[in-house]
N, C-alpha and C positions, 0 to 999 in steps of 0.2 A: 378622785376629783379634788382639785386644789381648793384651798380656803377661799381664794378670790372668786372662783366659780360658785362655791357654796354661798358666799355673801351676795353675789350678783343674783343668784336664783332666789335667795331670801328676799332681796330688795324687790325683785320682779313680782313675787307673790304678794308682798305687802302692797305694792303699787296696784295690782289688780284688785286686791281686797278693798283698798281705799276707794277705787273707782266704783266698785259695786255698792259700797256704803253711801257714796255721794249720790249715786244714780238709782237708789233703791226704789224710789217712787215710780218713775217711768218704767223701770225694769219690772216691778211688780204689776204695773198696769199691762205691760206687754204679756207677761206670763198669764195673768188672769184673762186677758182677751183671747189669747190663743187657746188656752185650756177651756175657757167657756165656749168658744166657737166650736172646738172639737167635741165637747160634750153635747152641745145643742145639735150639731149635725149627726152625732152618733144616735141620740135618742129620737131624732126626727126621721132618721133613715128607715125605710121599709126593710123588713127582714128578707134576705136573699137566700134561696135554697139551691143546693147543687146536687143533681142526680148523676150517677156514674154507672156506665156499663162497660163490658169488656168483649172484644172481638179477638178470636184466634185465627191466624192465617195459616194455610197449608198449601201443598202443591197438588196439582191435578194431573190427569192423564196426558199422554204425549200425542201430538198430532203435528202436521206440517203447517207451516205458515204460507202466506201467499207468495213468498219469494222462493218456495221449494226447499228451504232449509228446515231442518228438524228443530222445533222449539216446543214450548208447552203452552197450551191454551190457558190463559189466566195465571201462568206461573209468576211468582214474585221474583223477578230478576231485573236488574238495572241495565241501562245501556252502557254505563261505564263502571269501572271498578270502584270509583269513589261514591257512587250513588247508593242510597239505601232504599230498597223496595218498600219498606214500611213508610218512609217519608212520602213516597209516591201515593200510596194508598191513603195516607192522611190527607193529602191535597185533594184526592178524589172525594173523600168524605166531606170536605169543605167546598166542593165544586158547586157552581151556581145551579145546575139542574136539580141536584139532590136537595139543596137548601130550599129552593123555591117549592119543590114538591112537598117538603115537610111543612113549610109555612102555610101553603095552600090547604093541605089536608087537615091540619090542626087549627086553621083559621087564627093564627097567632096575631095578637094586637100589641101595640106599644102603649106607653103610659097615656097617650092622648086618645087612645081608642082607634087609631088608624092601623091599617095592615102593617105588620112588622117588616122593616126593610132588611135586605140581605146583609148589609153592613152591620146593622144592630144585632142581627142573629149571630153573625160570626164573632162579634165581640164577646158574646156570652158562651160560645162554643169553644171547647178545648179538646184537642186530639193529641195525645202523646203516646210514644212507644215505651214499653217497659224494657229497660236495658237488658240485653242478653237473652231476650225471648222474641217470639213471633206474635206478640200480643200488643194490641192497641187499646188504650183507655179512652173512652168517650165520656165527656162530662158537659153538662149544660146548666147554666144558672138562670134562675127565674124567681120572681116574687111568689109564684105559685108552685108549691112542691110537687103537686100532681102533674102540672104542665111540664116541669123540668124532666120528670121521669118519662112522660109520653114522648117528648122531643127526642130523647136519647134512643128509646126503643124504636120509634118510627124511623129515625135516621138510619139506624143499623139495619132495619128491615128493608128500607129503600135501597140502601147500598148493596145488600146481598142480592136483591132482585135485579138490580142493575148489573151486578157482576155476572149473574146467570145469563141475562140477556146478552151481555157482551161476549161471554164465552160461546153462546150459541151462535151469535152473529159471526164470530170468527170461524166457527166450524162450518156454517153455511157458506161463507165466502170461500173457505178452503175447498169445500166440496164442489162449488161451482167452478172454481179455478181448475181443479183437477179434472173434472168432467170435460171442460173446454180444452185442456191441454193434452189429454190422453190420445185423441186421434192424431194430433201433431207428432207426439212422441212415437206413436206406433208407426207412422209413415217414415219417421227418421230411422227407426230400426230396420224397416224394409229397405230403405235406400242404402243404408250402411251394409246390409247383407248382400244386396245386389252389386254394390261397388266392389266388395271383397271378392265375390264370385267372378265378376268380369275381369278383375285384376289377375286372379289365378289362371283363368282360361287364356287370357292374352299372353301371359308370360310363362305358361306351362308350369305353373307352380303347384306342387302337391304338399311337400313338406320342406320348406327352405332350410331348416336346420339340418335335416338329414342329407339334403342335397348338397349343402355346403361341405359337410363332412366327406361325402362321397366324391365330390369334385376335387377336394384337396388330395384325397387318397389317389384318385384317378390321375391327377397331374403328376404325382410322384411316380406312379407305375408307368405312365407314358414316357416320362423322362428316362426311366431305366430301359424300357423297350427301345426307345430311339437310340440310346447309347449302344446297346447290343447290336441293333440292326446296322448302325453306322460302322461298327467294328467289323461285322461280317461282310458288309459291302466293300469296305476297304480291302479286306483279304481277297474277295472275289476279283476286285479290280486288279490287284497285284498279280494274281495267277493268270487272269485273262491277258494281261499285258505281256507276261512271259511267254505264253503260248503263241500270241500273235507275232511276237518277235521270231520265234522258232519257225512258224509256218509262213511267215511273211504275208500274212493275211490279217485283214481286220475282221471284226466280228460279222459284218454284213457279208463279206466274201465267204467266210467260213460257213455261214448259214446257207448262202446260195449254193456253194459247192456241195454241201451236205444234202441239200434238197435235190440237186441234179444227180448226185451219185446214187441217191435212193430212188430216182425216177427211172423205171424200166423203159419207158418210151424214149427218154433222152439217151439212156445207155444203149438201147437197141439201135437207135439211129446213129449214135456215136460209134458203135461197133461196126455197123455197115459202112459208115463214113471212113473209119480207119482201114477197113478191108479194101475199099475202093482206092484209097490213097496208096495202100501197099501194092495193089494190082497196078495202079498207074505208075508207080515207081519202077516196077518190074518191066512193064511194057515200055516205058521210056528208055530203058536200057536196051531195048530191042528195036524199037521203032522210032521213027521220027514223029515230030509233033503233029504232022498232018495225017498220020496214019489213022485209019478209021477206028482202030481199037483205042488209040490214044484219045481221039476226039470223043469217042463214046464214053470212055472212062471219065474224061474231064467233065463231059456233060452230066454224067451220073454223079460225079463229085460235087458239082455245083448244086445239083438238085438236093443231094443229101445235106449239103451245107445249109442250104436255105431251110430245109426241113429241120435241121438241128437247131439253127437259130430260132426257128419258130417254136420248136419244142422247148428250148431253154426259156424263151420269153414267156411261153405259156406256164411253164413250171414256176418261174420266178415272179410271174404276174407283173413284170416290169422289164423293159429292155435294159439289159446290162451287158457290159463287155467282159467276157470270160475267156481267158486264154485256153486254147485247145488242150494244152497239157494238163490243165487243172480240171478238165471235165471228167477225166477218169483218173482217180488217184489210186495210190497203192494202199495196201491194207493198213500199213502203219500210219501213213499220212491221213488215211480216211478215219482211223481211230482217233488220232490227235484232233482232227477237225471236228469229229463228233464230240470229243471232250470239250473243245473250245465252244462249240455251240451250246452244249449243256451248261458250261460255266457262264456263258453269256446270258443264258436264260435265267440261271440262278442270280447273276448280278442284276439283271433287270428286275427280277422279283424282289431282291433286297432293296434296290433303289425305290421301287414302287412302295414297298413296305415302309421305308423311311419317310416318304412323302405322305403316305396315309397317316402314319403316326404323328408326323408334324402337324398335319391338318387337324387331327383329333386333339392334339395338344393346344393348338391355337383356339379351337372351338371351346374346349374346356376352360382355357385361361380367360377367354372373353366372358364366358358364363360366370366364372369365379369373380371377375371384376364387377359384374353387374349385380351379383348377389347382395352386397351390402345395401345398395339402393333399393333393390326389391324388398329386402327385409325391412328397411325403414318405411317404405310405402305400406307394406303389409301390416307392420305394427301400428302405423297411424290409422289404417282402415279398421284394424281389429279394435283399437282403442275407441274409435268413434262408435263402433258397434257395441262395445262393452258399456260405454257411457249411456248410449241410447237405451240399451237393455236394462241397465241399472236404474236409470231414471224412470223407465216404464214400469219396472217392478216396484220401485218405491212409491210411485204414484198410485199403483193399484193397491199397495198395502195401506197407504195413508188414506185412500178413498174409503176403505173399509173402516179405518179408525175414526175419521171425521163423521162418518155416518153413525157410528156408535155414540160419539160425543154429542152430535146434533140431537140425538134422541134422549140424552141424559139431562137430568136437572141438577147440574153440578156447579158449585161456586168455590172460590178459594178462601172463604171465610165462614166461620160459624160463631154464634153467640155463646160465649162462655158463661156470662152472667148478665141477666137483664137488669135494667135500672129500676130501682124501687123509690117511691116517694120518700124523701128524707124527713126525719122527725125534727131535727134541729137545724136552724139556719147557720150558714157559714159567715154571714155578715148581717149586722155589724158585730164585731168582737168588742164588747163594751170595755172590758178590762184592758185589752191591748190598745184600743183607741184612746182610752183615758190616759194610759201610761205614755203612749206616743204623744198625746196632746200635752201632757206635763213636760215631757222631754223637749218637744218643740217649743213649748212656752218658755222653758229655761233658756234654750238657745236664743229665742227671740228677745228675752229679757237681757241676756248678755250682749246680744247684738245691738239692741237699743242703747244700752249703757255705753258700749264701745263707740257707737256712732255719735252719741251726744258728747262723749269725751273727746272724740276726734274733731268735732266741729267747734268745740269750746276751747278757745286759745288762752283762757285765763289760767293764771298760776294758782294752784290749789293747795299746795302744802308748803311747809317750811323747807323741806328738803329740796323742792323744786326751786324755791327762791334762792337758796344757798348755792345751787348749781349755776344759777344765772348771775348772781351777784357775789363778788368775793369780799364784801364789806363785813366787818365783825357784827355778829348778832348780839345786840346789847340787851334785848328784852323781848318777851312774848306776852302780849296782853290777851287774856281769854275773852271770848265773847260774853257780853253782858248776860247774866243769868236771871230769868224771870222768877225763879224760885227764891232768889235772894233780894228781889225787888230792884235789881240793878237797871233793868230795862226802862224804868220810869224816870231815870235821871241821866244826864250826860256828864255829871261830875261825881262819879261814885267814890272817888277818893275823899271828897268832902262829905257826901251824904251817907256813905256806907264804908267807913274806914276799915272794917274787918272783912270785907269781901275779898275774893281772889283777885279781882281787878285792882283793888287798892294795894294788895301785896305785890302784884306785878309791877305797879308803878314805883313802889318803894325799891324793888330790885333794879328797875331801870335807872332810878336816881342814883343808886349806889354804883352801878357799872359805869355810868357817865362820869363819875368822879375819878375813874381810873384811866380815862381816855387820853388825858394830857399829863405828861410827866414833868414838863419843864415849867408849867405855870398852872394856876387854878383856872378851871373852866368857868367862865362867867356869862358869855353870850352864846346861846344855842339857837340855831335856825332850824325850825321843824317844817318839813315839806314832804311831798309824796309825788308819785309819778302821775296819778290820775285823781280826779275828784272821788268822793265817797269812800276813800280809804281810811278816813278817820284822823287826818293830821291835826285838825282843830281840836278834836277830842283828846288826842295825845298831848297836844300843847297845853290845853287847859288843865288836865289832870297832872301833868308833869310840873306845872307851875304850883298847883295846890300841894303836891307832895313835897316840894322844896320849901314852900311857905310853912308847912306843918313842922318842918325841921328847925324853925326859928330863923330862917334866912329871909331877908327882905327881897321880894321877887317882883319883877315887872313883866307882865304879859302883853306883848304888842301884837295887835291884829294887822299884819301888813298885806293881807289878801284883800285888795281894794276892788277885786272883780266880783267875788262872792263872799263878803265878810260874814262871819258867823259867831265870833266871840261875844258880841253884844247880845245875841239871842241865847247863847249858852248861859251867860251871866244875867240875862234879863236887864240889860242896861240901855240907856238911850244912846243913839248913834249920830246925833246932830253935830257933835264936835268930836274930832279924833285926829288920827295921824295925818290924814290928807289935809285937814285944816291947818295943822301945825306946819306942814311942809310948804303950803302956799302962803304962810305968814298970817293967816287969819286968826290964829290962836297960839298960845304958848304951850309948850309941852307940859310944864308943871301944872298948869290949870286944866289941861285936857285929861289928866290921869284920874281914874275913878277907883275907889277902894272896892275890891271884890270880897276879900277876906282879911283877917288879921295877917299882916306881913305880905299881902298880895294886892298889888295895884294893877289896873288894867287900862291899856291905851287902845281904845277901839279904832276901827278903820276910818270912821268919820264919813264925811260926804263922799260918795263914789265919784271919782274924777273921770273925765273922758279919756285920759291917757295916763294910766297909773305908772307906766314905765318911765315917763318923763319926770314924774315927781320923785321916784325912787333913785333916779340917776343924779339928782341934784345934790349939792354939797350939804344941804340942810339936814338930810337924813343921817349923814355921818355925824353931824353935830349933835343931833338928837340922841344917837346911840352913845356917843362919848359922854354926853351929860348924864345919861341913864347909868353908864358904868360907874360914874362917881356917886350916884344916889342909891344904887341897889347892889345886892350881893349876887343876884342871879337874874338873867334876862332871857325870856323865851319869846322868839319871834315866829308868828304863824304866817307862812307865805303861800302863794298859789302853787298848784301842781307844776313841777318844772317841765313836764312833757307838754304842757299847754301854754305856759307863760314863762317869760324870762326874768321876772322880778326876783324870784328866789335865787337865781344864779348871781344877780347883781348884789343882793343883800348878803349873800354868802361870804363875800369878800370882807364884809364888816363884822362878821361873827367869828367866834373862836372855832366853830365847827358846825357841820350840817348833820342833822339827825333825819334819816330817811325812813318814813313810815310806809310799810308795805302791808297790804291786806290780801291774803290769799283768797281766791274766789272772786275778787274784784279786778285786780290788776292783771294784765295779760303780758305775754312774753315780749310783744313788740314795745309796749310802754316801758317795761323794765329795761330793755336794751337801749331805748332812747334815753331814759333817765341816766343810766350808767354812762353812756357816751357823753352826755352833756356835762355831767359832773366831772368826768375825767378831762374833757377838753377845756373846761373853764378853770381847771386847777383848784377845785373846791377841796377843802379839808373835811372829808367825810368821817365823822366820828364813828358811825356804824348805822345799823338799821334796827328798827323795832317792828316786830310782827304784831299786827292788830287784828282783833276779831278772830282769834284762833279757836277752832273747835277741836278739842283733843281727840274726839273719836275719828276725825278725818286724818289724823296724823299717824305717822309710823310709831313703832314701839317706843322709840327714844323720847317722843313728845306726848305719848298717850297718858292721860290723867294729869296733865299739867295744871288744869284748873283746880283739880282736887288737891294737888301739891301746894299750890299757892293759897288754897283755902284751908290749910291744915289748922290755921289759928282762928277759923271762923268761930263765932260764939257757940260754945258747946252747951249742952243741957245736962245738968246733973241734979237729979231729984226734982225736976221741974223748974230749977233755977238756972238762968243763963249766967255763965261765968266767962268773962272776957279773957282771952288768951293773949291779949296784947300787952 
């Protein structure tokens, strides 16, 4: 910390200490009032007792809630993660029903004898949780120790009974709900089972998972079979085509010829028909067409032809045109035709097999495509059935549980310790209250002192005056001391020359002598900013001090508004300065001797306009005449902050001496006086502090009265020896 800061802190502490010294009386009154009031209230207060009990909270058995979700009846759990279950139970303990029940049971009364209100009860009740535990502390305050304990115990009992009732009520409500819901859930189970069964029957579902695997495998196998059958069919088609080319027959014709060649009836008729044709050919070589043999053979040929066509049609079951040469084949051709027919049969079988396989593939593929949808539907139905079954089973289980809970006498709390009637009251705490009263009293005293200081705008110390005025400090006049008999006189320099005040004026006289370096100081104007600062007192004693030095001194009372020098010196005032200025008296005849070497010119008759008189040329003439007659002249003028006469006379004097009295003058008056002196161009010799109380000053001025009184008459062996 810098020296400047240390000095500033020291000055602040001194300032606060001086404030407390100045305002000690109201401060002490404030301290005494607060402390006394605190003490009175403490001793008049009825003793208050506090009883305390403890509740421990625990979890209970599990059951279902009305929503069907698994919770715990009476379990200490919050709705949110931030909530504290013990805080909830604390509020239940403070709830209106429990409080009213306790008040009614114990018939609690207030101080007026009326039934205790809930609000008053809650003010005395305290419920708090023990951190890190599941314990709640209950405490109640009352002027009756027994009543305090009864309230805590009864409130805990009512809470536990209410908790049991609540748990039972929850179980009863759960049982009723489950009993009501069970038939509905059972019907849901049956409906779900029926829906699943109907789905399986309608879609021919046994095991979709296995069916899906089998379908995939079947599709792969069918694909292989179709490929093989198509290859065999292509081979059969190729061979059949080759044989049809060789035989120049198509498959239908080959089949028909094979059927005809294998028909005995057709072949018999065909044989007969060929024989008749042969006979006809022989006979035609012999006979003419009209020959009976020829005609008979032709008729027989036609009949056989008709019979042959009929037999062919019957054999083929459809009319077909077959060449006669094909009706009876050779052994080779017949074998080839049979092979063609066999091959055609094989080809048709392969084609049919391919179609069958393709149809089976399409059917299996369609089934495979619909399987995912069927699986989805089946899973949904199975899920509905599972949910319904689970809900039904859970309800049955919880029904048994709530029936057990309903028949139990279970709560979530138990009493750890009952409240006992306390032996000692918790209030009032006499020592604490008195200490607090003393502390508050000190604060009140300091506050009163600070407040009085804040509203008091007067300047109180020499240091404050020096901060406001930059004039030289020529002297400090201590306050008159009653011990030295100074308070009985207004001219202590004359009446008590060995007093500190006399010494202070001697110092002032000395310092005034050094204010002018170019000439001797002869005319001094004494003034102040406000009345009652002691300017007339300073002027009178300064004049006496100079007279005692052997100088011829004139004291002029120029304060024609409130003159006081004639009272100080106990002189008549029927003729004085005002009379000289208006020409009703001469200055030499108006002067009165006050002491040896000291003459006094009183103010005289109080004029209606003192300023007009002091602005006249006659005042200057009076002062010039006095300069010639006296060695030192002191002029007592009105306060310059209230009247302008001092500023006018200041031009006629060698300098102005400003009297300042701390505790009387205020900052505004000092500022006004300084401004007037500077604006009017006055030659200010300096200022003198009057009425100084050394105990009110800082260290640099403390004990100034004792310093000035160092030469006060000492006592030695009972004899007074003057130190002067």
